[in-house]
N, C-alpha and C positions, 0 to 999 in steps of 0.2 A: 379718600384716596384708596384705590383698590390695588392690590399687589399685582405686579406684572406677571406675565406668563413665565418668564425666566426665574423670578423669585419663587413662584409656586412650584416650579420644577425642582429648584434647589431644595426647598423645604421638603418636598416629597422624596427626593433622593436621600436627604439626610434622615428622614424618618424611616425609610427602607433600611438604611444602614443601621440605625438604632434598633429597629426590630430584629434584624439579622444578628447583630451583636448580642442582644439580650437573649435571643434564641440559643445561640451557640454557647453562651456562658452558662446556661442552665442545662444544656444537653450533656448527659453523661455518656461517655463512649463505652466504657467497659461493660455495663449491664446490657446494652443493646448488642454489642459484639457477641457476648455470651449467649444472648437470646437467639441471634442468628445462627450461631454454631449448633446450638441445641436443636433448632428447627431443621437444619441440614441433616443431623444425625437421625432425628425422629422420622424425617421424610424417607431417608434411605432404608430405615428399618421397616417402615410401612410398605415401601415398594418391594423390598426383598420378601417380606412375609406374604404379600399378595402373589408374587411369582411362585413362592413355595406352596401356597394353598392351591393354586391352579395346577401345579405339577403333581401334588399328592392326590387330589380328588377334585374334579371339576363340576361336582354337583352344585347347582345354583350359582354358577360362576358369573360374576358381573365385571370383574377386573377393575372394580372401583378404586382399589388401592393404587393401581397404575395411573389411571387418568386423573384422579384427584391429586396424585403426587406432582403432576405438572404445575398445578397452581401452588402447591406447597413449596416446591424447590425454587420457583420464581420469587416468591415472597421472601424466602430465606436468603437467597443470594442478594436480592436488593437490600435486605437488612444489613448484611455484612458489608456490601459496597457503600452503604450510607455512611458507615463509620470509617472505612478504610480509604475510599476513593473520593467521595463527595464531601468530606469534611463536615458532616452533620448539617448541611444546608437545609433551610426550611422548605424549599421547593422539593428537594428529594425526600425529606422526612414526610412530607404530605403524600408524595407518590407511594412511599413505603406504607404509609397509613392505609391508603386505598388497597394496596396489595395484601396487607394484613386482614383487611375486612373480607377480601375475596378468599383468603386462606380460611377465615372463620366460616364463611358460607360453605366451602368445600369440606371442612372438617365436620360440619353439621350433616352434610350429605353422607359422608363416609360413615360417621357414627350411626346414622339412621339405617343405612344399608347393612352394615356389619352387625349392628345391634339387632336388627330384624332377623338376620340369619341365626344369630345365637339364641334369641328368645324362641324362634320358631322350632329350632332343632334341639332345644335343651332336653325335652322328653326322650327324643331318639338317642341323644348322647347318653342319658342315664340308662336307658334300656340296653344300649350297646356295651356299656361298661360292665353291666351285670351278667352279660352273656358269656358263658364259658365253654360252649360247645365249639369244637375245633374249627370247622369250616365257616360257621356263622360268625365266630369271633374274628376270624381272619378277614371276612368280608367287611366287618365294621371297623377294622383297625385303621384303614385309611380315612374313614369318616371321622373317627375320634381324633386323629392327627390334625385333620383340617379344622375341626371344631376348636382344638387348642390353639392352633395358629391364628384363627379368627379372633379368639379371645385376646391373644397378645396384640394383634393388630388394633383391636378396639381400645385396649389400654393405651397404646402409643398415640392413637388418634385423639383420645381425650386429653392426654398430656400436651399434644400439639395444639389443641384448641385453647388450652390455658396459656400457652406461650403467645399465641396470637392475641388473645384477650389482654395479656400483659402489655404488649406493645400498644394496643389501642388505648388502654388506660394511661400508660406512660405518655403517649402523644397528647391526649386530652389534658392531663395534668400539666404537662410542659407548656401547652398553649396557654393555659390559665396563668401559670407562674411567669412565663416570659413575655406574654403579650398583654393579657388583660390586667394583671395586677400592676405592673409598672406604668402602663400607658392608658389604662381604663378604656380601652377600645379593642375590638377584634377586627381591625382593618385588614381584611384578608383579600381585598380586591387584587392585590399584586402577587398573591401567592402562586398563581398559575402562569405568571409571566416570567420570561427569562431576563 
């Protein structure tokens, strides 16, 4: 005797509810909320530092801190909304997971661009720091300021990268603890359905 279509749908609906309840019971609100707030602050700092570096000295300007910040702020806002509005649902947690992976990609891009500027110009920075002749020292003052701003931006981008990595690890660990361990399956076919 094979189960009817209605009984299979009822079993599937029950297992969906079981998966969701297991997910939400293991999902901790506070660390994810703190992570989202930290990401918003870091994104704003990166954005402001990019504008400051462009205003001070536009040598080798890419504006990477501005266009990368669009991805950063989207991921950070989605992370906060996951806890505040969407009540930690698996569907939205998966979407935030994808946004955090995009955040990681853009932090790698920003770290590469800013790191290249810093490493390429480190000798020029050293030379400009030791120059004490009046007009030459004034000429290098804005370059030194930009170099320091870019160093700070690189530091914030690295910290932001670790926050994105933190969410990715959290999501993978939570998937294991909430779905694989109790149910011995990673039935994710319904993850992207409403």
